[in-house]
N, C-alpha and C positions, 0 to 999 in steps of 0.2 A: 259305805263305811270307810273310815280311816284305816288305815294299817295299824295304827296304835290302838283301835277300838273305839274312837269318837265316833258319834253320828248325831245327827238331828231330827227330830221326829216332830210333826204336828198333827193336830186334827182339826176338822171344821165339821161342824152339824149344819146341814142345809136342810130346809123343809121339802118334800117331795112335792115336784112340779106337776100338780093335777091341772091340766089343760084340757080344754074341750077338744074330744076325740083321742085323747090318749088311754092307753090301758095301764095297769099299775106298773109294769116293766119299763113302758116307755116314760113314765113319769120319774122313775129313780133313775134312767139313764140321763134324760133331761138335765137333772138336778146334779148329778155327776159332772158331766160336760161343763156344766156352768163353773161349778166350783173348780175343777182344773184349769180352765180358761183364765179364771180371775187369780187363782195362785199362781199360775205361771206368770202373768202380766206383773204380779207383785215382785217376783223373783227376778225377773229379767228387766225390771224398771221400764216396762212398757206402759204408757199411758195414754189417754183419749183425750183429744181437742174437739169439742162440739161447738159449731158456729150458729146453730139454731135450725140449720137445716141438714147438715150431714156431719158425720163422724169421722175423724181421722187417727187412725192408730200410728203412734210414734214411738220409735225405740231408741233411747238413749244409751249408745254403747260408751262404756268407760274402761280403761285399762286398771286392772288390778295387779300391782305388783306382789308376786308370792315369793317368800323366801325359801330357801331349800329347805330349812328347819320345818316349814308347814305343808312340804309334800309327804 
């Protein structure tokens, strides 16, 4: 939370990942992990390149200038 009270919040509804051999707790954990991974990639601008045989994770780092009034 920002010192002036600003905060951002979001929600993501995911289906429970009922796969072969998973119990109910594992199914919820699998969906939660999947959701966290994709949200993190979106926030950090991490994207994937697929060439048909393999997938490469690429992270682009960008400098963001933050003014004193934003801190």
